N, C-alpha and C positions, 0 to 999 in steps of 0.2 A: 436550536434547529436552524438550520440552513436550506434554503431552497435553490435546486440547481435547476435552471428552467431550459437548458439546452445542452448540447456536445460541447459548445465553446466554453459554458460556463464550469464544465467538469474538467476541461483541458485547463483551464485558467485557475482553479482550484488547486489543482497539482502543481501548476506553475509557482503558485503561490508558497506552497510546502516546500518546493525545492529551495527557497530562499531561508528556509529554517532549519532545514535538516542537518544533522551532523553523522559522522561515521558512529556506529553505535546504537543509534535510533532504530526503532520498528514502527511501521506504519501498518495496521491492521486494517484492512478493507472488507467489510462483511456485509452481505446483501445477497438475494438471489440471483439466479441466472439472469442474464441481461438488465443488471440495476446500473451497471456502469461503472463498476467497482476497476476495470482495465482503462477504462477512459481517463480515470484520475490518475492512475499509474503513468500512464502514457504521457500525459500533460506534466508530470513531475520529471520523468526521464527526459523528456524534450529540453527542459529547462534546465537539467543538468548537463546537458549538451549532446544528449543522443541526436544525430541527425537523420536516421531512418527511424521509420515507426515501430515502435515496439512491438514483438509480436505477444500475444497471449502465450504465458508458458503452461498453459492446460497440460500439454503433452510432455513437455520436457520436465515438468514441475518445478524446477529451478533454472532460471535464464540469467547469468551472470552478466555484470557490465563491469569494466575497468577503465581506469584513466589510461590514455587521455581520451577514450571515448566519451566518459562521463567525468565530471570533475571530483568525485568519490568513488570508491567502489561499491556497488548494489549488486543485492539478490532480489529480482523480481522472483517471487514464489507463490506459486498456485497450488492449494492443498486439497482441491475439489476430489481427486482422484484418491487420497489419503483415506482409508477406511479404519485405522487404527492408529492411536498415537505413537505407537513403538514403530511403526513404518518410517516416521520423520527423522529417527535417531539416524538414519543411513545419509540424511541430507546435509549433515554438518550446519545446522544452523545456529546452534548455540556457539561453536566456535567463530563462526561468521559474524556475531553479534560483537564481536571486539572491534573489527576494522571495518566494518562496511553497515551501509544501510539496507535494512531489509523492509521491503514492501510484499504485505503477504496477503494474498487473496484466500478467502475461504478459512480464516484463522480459528474459528471456532470449532473445526475439525480435530484441533490439538486442544481445546478447553480455554475458556478465557483467563485462568490462572497462569497458563504457560506464557501469557502476552501481558502480564500486570502492567508492565512499564510501556507498553506500546500505546500512542495514538491511536485510537480505536474509532474508525468511520464505520458508521452503519449507514448503507443507503438502501434507500426503499422507493421504488418505483411508484408514482401516483396515477390516478386514472387519467389526467390530463398531459401524461407524458414527461413532466417534471420528475426530479428525484428529490426527496425528502433528506437529508444529512444529519444524522445525530452524531455526536462528537462526544467521547470519553477522553478527557485529558489528564494524563498521569502527571504526578508532582515534576517529571523530567521536563515536561514540556511548558508547564504553568508560565513561566517567564517569557516563553517564545510564542505561546499561541494565541493569535491576535484577536479571536471572535470570540473570547470569555470574558 
């Protein structure tokens, strides 16, 4: 378990992740509204080269980024508005997994089995304003994850 005590620590965690990611990876960000999922994603995207602040993809559902804007193709996905897993088929996430990094907020909307190979980060706000981060590290990440 990791404790993130500030926005800066959440952004820094995202930046650390950027040094580890590869095309084909999935980072699942789970937690309630306002937990800080987008802050981690913003830190990651900034460290991949995005100069502007990444918008939350809540309304677009999928926000793509391509080189040279970032160092590898990225889909920032927010599944909050997905009510049934069948709705996600139209998003093309399976095809994107071959050559893009997927950062997925609200991954539980499709079920955890859909993301079996994802680095799963569960963010839980604490009464003192900190965030408690629980990490599930799949086999594909074991040699890269520095905090296990």
